[in-house]
C-alpha positions as CSV (number, residue, x, y, z in Angstrom):
1,M,0.1,0.2,0.0
2,I,1.3,3.7,-0.9
3,K,0.8,6.2,1.8
4,Y,1.3,10.1,2.1
5,Y,3.0,11.4,5.0
6,K,3.1,15.3,5.6
7,Y,7.0,15.8,6.7
8,S,5.8,16.0,10.7
9,E,5.0,12.3,9.7
10,I,8.0,11.4,8.3
11,D,10.3,8.0,10.2
12,F,13.2,9.8,9.0
13,E,15.7,6.9,9.9
14,K,13.7,4.8,7.8
15,Y,13.5,6.9,5.3
16,D,16.5,8.2,5.1
17,N,17.9,3.8,5.0
18,C,15.5,3.4,2.4
19,I,18.0,6.0,0.1
20,S,20.6,4.8,1.7
21,N,19.9,1.1,0.3
22,A,18.0,2.3,-2.9
23,I,19.2,0.8,-6.2
24,N,19.0,3.9,-7.9
25,N,20.4,6.1,-5.0
26,R,20.8,9.9,-5.5
27,V,22.0,12.7,-2.5
28,Y,19.5,15.1,-3.7
29,A,16.6,12.7,-1.7
30,Y,18.5,12.0,1.3
31,S,16.1,14.0,4.2
32,W,19.1,16.6,5.5
33,Y,19.5,17.2,1.4
34,L,16.0,17.6,1.5
35,N,16.1,20.2,4.7
36,S,18.2,21.9,3.3
37,V,17.0,23.1,-0.3
38,A,13.2,22.6,-0.4
39,D,10.9,25.4,1.0
40,N,8.4,22.2,1.7
41,W,8.5,18.2,1.4
42,D,6.5,15.2,1.9
43,V,6.7,11.8,0.8
44,L,4.9,8.9,-0.7
45,V,5.9,5.4,1.0
46,L,5.1,1.9,-0.1
47,N,4.5,-0.4,2.8
48,D,7.2,0.0,5.4
49,Y,9.3,2.0,3.7
50,E,10.5,-0.4,0.7
51,A,10.1,2.4,-1.8
52,V,9.7,6.0,-1.6
53,M,9.0,9.3,-3.8
54,P,9.9,12.6,-2.1
55,L,7.4,16.0,-2.7
56,P,8.9,19.1,-2.7
57,W,6.4,21.6,-2.5
58,R,5.6,25.6,-2.2
59,S,2.3,27.1,-2.2
60,K,1.4,30.4,-4.1
61,Y,-2.0,32.2,-3.7
62,F,-2.9,29.5,-1.5
63,I,-2.4,26.7,-4.5
64,K,0.3,23.9,-3.5
65,Y,2.4,22.4,-6.1
66,V,4.9,20.2,-6.6
67,Y,8.5,21.5,-7.7
68,L,11.9,21.2,-8.2
69,P,14.5,22.7,-5.6
70,I,17.6,24.6,-6.4
71,W,20.3,22.2,-7.0
72,T,18.8,19.2,-7.2
73,Q,18.4,17.3,-10.7
74,Q,16.7,14.0,-10.1
75,L,14.1,13.0,-7.6
76,G,11.5,10.7,-8.3
77,L,11.4,7.0,-7.0
78,F,13.5,4.5,-5.1
79,S,13.8,1.4,-3.9
80,C,16.1,-1.7,-2.9
81,S,14.5,-2.9,-5.6
82,A,14.2,-2.8,-9.7
83,V,11.6,-0.1,-10.1
84,S,8.8,-1.3,-12.6
85,E,7.0,1.1,-15.1
86,E,3.6,0.1,-13.3
87,L,4.7,1.1,-9.7
88,I,6.3,4.2,-11.0
89,Q,2.6,5.3,-12.4
90,K,0.8,3.8,-8.9
91,F,3.3,6.4,-7.4
92,R,2.2,9.2,-9.5
93,R,-1.5,8.5,-9.4
94,A,-1.0,8.7,-5.2
95,I,0.3,12.3,-5.3
96,P,-2.9,14.0,-3.7
97,K,-4.9,16.1,-5.4
98,K,-4.2,19.0,-3.0
99,F,-1.2,19.7,-5.5
100,K,-2.1,21.3,-8.8
101,K,0.6,21.4,-10.5
102,L,3.7,19.3,-11.1
103,T,6.9,19.5,-11.9
104,I,9.1,16.2,-10.9
105,Q,12.5,15.2,-12.6
106,F,12.6,11.5,-12.1
107,N,15.8,9.7,-11.7
108,S,17.5,7.9,-14.6
109,N,15.8,4.5,-13.0
110,N,12.8,5.5,-13.2
111,K,11.3,4.9,-16.9
112,F,8.0,5.2,-18.0
113,N,6.3,6.5,-20.5
114,S,3.6,9.5,-20.5
115,K,2.8,12.5,-23.1
116,N,3.7,14.6,-19.9
117,S,7.4,13.9,-20.2
118,S,10.1,15.1,-22.1
119,E,13.4,13.1,-21.6
120,K,16.8,15.6,-20.0
121,I,20.3,14.9,-20.5
122,N,22.7,14.3,-17.9
123,Y,26.9,13.0,-18.5
124,I,28.6,10.5,-16.3
125,L,31.8,9.3,-16.1
126,P,33.1,6.0,-14.4
127,L,36.2,5.7,-12.6
128,N,36.4,2.3,-12.6
129,K,39.6,2.2,-14.5
130,S,43.1,3.8,-13.5
131,Y,43.6,7.6,-14.1
132,V,45.7,6.9,-17.3
133,E,43.0,4.7,-19.0
134,I,40.4,7.5,-18.2
135,L,42.8,10.5,-19.4
136,A,43.1,8.8,-22.7
137,G,39.5,9.3,-23.3
138,F,39.8,12.8,-23.0
139,N,39.4,15.1,-25.9
140,S,42.7,16.9,-27.6
141,N,41.1,20.3,-26.3
142,R,40.9,18.7,-22.8
143,K,44.4,17.7,-22.9
144,R,45.6,20.9,-24.1
145,A,43.6,22.2,-21.0
146,L,45.0,20.1,-18.5
147,K,48.6,20.7,-19.9
148,K,48.1,24.4,-19.8
149,A,47.1,24.0,-15.9
150,K,49.4,21.7,-15.2
151,N,52.4,24.1,-13.7
152,D,54.8,25.7,-10.4
153,K,51.8,28.4,-10.1
154,V,48.8,26.6,-9.5
155,I,47.9,25.4,-5.7
156,V,45.0,22.5,-5.3
157,D,43.3,24.0,-2.3
158,E,41.2,21.2,0.0
159,H,41.0,23.3,3.4
160,L,38.6,25.9,2.3
161,S,36.1,27.5,4.6
162,V,32.1,28.1,3.9
163,I,32.8,31.6,3.9
164,D,35.5,31.4,1.3
165,F,33.1,29.4,-0.5
166,L,30.3,32.4,-0.5
167,N,32.2,35.2,-1.1
168,F,33.9,33.6,-4.2
169,Y,30.5,32.5,-5.5
170,S,28.9,36.5,-5.0
171,E,32.0,37.5,-6.8
172,Y,32.4,35.1,-9.7
173,S,28.5,33.5,-9.9
174,K,27.0,34.6,-13.5
175,F,24.1,35.1,-11.3
176,P,24.2,36.6,-7.9
177,P,22.7,34.8,-5.2
178,S,19.6,36.2,-3.8
179,D,18.9,36.6,-0.1
180,H,16.9,33.3,-0.3
181,K,19.2,31.3,-2.3
182,T,22.0,32.2,-0.2
183,I,20.5,30.7,2.9
184,K,19.8,27.7,1.5
185,L,23.2,27.5,-0.7
186,K,25.1,28.0,3.2
187,K,22.4,25.5,4.2
188,L,24.0,23.1,1.9
189,L,27.7,23.8,2.6
190,E,27.3,23.6,6.3
191,L,26.3,20.1,5.9
192,K,29.1,17.4,7.4
193,Q,28.5,15.4,3.8
194,S,29.7,18.4,2.0
195,R,32.9,19.1,0.3
196,L,35.0,22.0,-0.9
197,I,38.1,21.8,-3.7
198,G,39.7,24.8,-5.4
199,I,42.6,25.7,-7.1
200,R,44.8,28.9,-6.4
201,Y,47.0,30.4,-9.0
202,K,49.9,32.5,-8.1
203,G,48.6,32.0,-4.3
204,K,44.7,33.4,-5.6
205,L,42.2,31.2,-5.4
206,E,40.4,31.6,-8.8
207,S,38.2,28.2,-9.0
208,I,36.2,26.7,-6.6
209,L,33.7,23.2,-5.9
210,L,30.8,22.3,-4.0
211,Y,30.7,18.5,-4.7
212,F,29.3,15.3,-2.8
213,I,30.4,12.0,-2.9
214,S,27.0,9.9,-1.9
215,N,27.2,5.8,-2.1
216,D,28.6,5.1,-5.8
217,R,28.3,8.7,-7.4
218,I,30.8,12.1,-7.0
219,I,27.9,15.1,-7.4
220,Y,29.7,17.7,-9.3
221,L,27.3,20.4,-7.5
222,L,28.3,23.6,-8.4
223,P,31.3,25.2,-9.9
224,V,32.5,28.2,-10.1
225,S,35.8,30.0,-11.7
226,S,36.8,33.5,-12.5
227,E,38.0,34.5,-16.1
228,K,41.3,34.0,-15.4
229,G,40.7,30.5,-13.6
230,K,39.2,29.6,-17.0
231,L,41.6,31.0,-18.7
232,N,44.4,28.5,-17.4
233,G,42.4,25.6,-17.2
234,L,41.5,25.5,-14.0
235,P,38.0,24.2,-14.3
236,T,39.1,21.1,-16.0
237,L,42.1,20.6,-13.7
238,V,39.6,20.4,-10.6
239,I,37.9,17.9,-12.3
240,T,40.5,15.6,-13.3
241,H,42.5,15.8,-9.9
242,L,38.6,14.6,-8.3
243,I,39.1,11.6,-11.1
244,E,43.0,10.7,-10.2
245,Q,41.8,10.5,-6.6
246,N,39.0,8.6,-7.4
247,Q,40.7,6.3,-10.0
248,N,39.9,2.4,-10.1
249,T,36.9,2.4,-7.6
250,N,33.3,2.1,-8.4
251,L,32.4,5.6,-8.3
252,I,30.9,7.7,-11.1
253,F,31.5,10.9,-11.7
254,D,28.4,12.7,-12.1
255,F,28.5,15.9,-14.3
256,E,24.9,17.1,-13.3
257,G,24.0,17.9,-16.7
258,S,23.7,19.9,-19.3
259,M,21.5,20.5,-22.0
260,V,23.3,23.5,-22.7
261,D,25.3,22.9,-26.0
262,G,28.3,24.7,-24.4
263,V,28.3,23.2,-21.5
264,A,27.6,19.8,-22.6
265,K,30.6,19.7,-25.5
266,F,32.6,20.4,-22.4
267,Y,31.3,17.6,-20.1
268,K,31.7,15.0,-23.0
269,S,35.1,16.5,-23.6
270,F,36.3,14.5,-20.8
271,G,35.3,11.1,-22.9
272,S,31.9,10.9,-20.2
273,L,28.7,8.7,-21.3
274,K,25.2,10.2,-22.0
275,E,22.6,9.5,-18.9
276,T,18.8,10.3,-19.4
277,Y,15.8,11.2,-16.9
278,P,12.6,11.9,-17.6
279,L,11.4,15.6,-16.8
280,F,7.2,15.3,-15.6
281,T,5.1,18.3,-15.8
282,S,1.1,18.5,-15.7
283,N,-1.2,21.0,-14.1
284,F,-4.0,19.3,-13.4
285,L,-3.9,15.1,-12.0
286,Y,-6.1,13.6,-14.3
287,F,-3.5,14.0,-16.9
288,F,-1.9,10.7,-16.1
């Protein structure tokens, strides 16, 4: 039986255990992650937390709707066993009718057909080979950028603070953060699971990354670089450093996108593989 639980009714230990043991685990679905990025969230639960579907939601003009929180690429249905299309459909139909609009990015393991869904693209790079073998898959532009970035003026810094990231992000992000966005970003940065890495060029921080390692994925969540950093190939060096650190493991480097041609071209240049996941949108539940 599928039940709907409001946030106050969730057994968080059982919920997080389900996410942790799910064959399609994603960091975005953990309670501590959703607590940082979502305005509100409830959940659909199969039996005794055998499978779960988190439902982040907002309310506007007294209308409640399920939405995609910032820095959350894939949610949907999570289960310890294989997820069938039939089970996905059952969960979708169990979403309470009080939510008048739905925007859900399901995870790449959630495959289903619907006239209200479209395909989104992600790029991933398995790290189950040696660094040398992975490097051989880089295209010529990426190898050239890496060669340029590796010099005695560059230092990798893995001892950065929350303030270091916030200040750098505020100065160099293409989209300066609103107060609301900054509050959520600070919550993410303060999570014990969050990790920071930066590159200093001639002693000055020029590139930085907020990332997570969850189960089998390294999530390339929030990279920011100065123009000088980009010109000197530092974004390439950040990624390559993490690849080298985690070579010959069962980890997957998850680039978190992208549908933007230029960004996708950059991610593909590392020899990454394309992964797709469904975006489901609906204004009325009876469109199911």
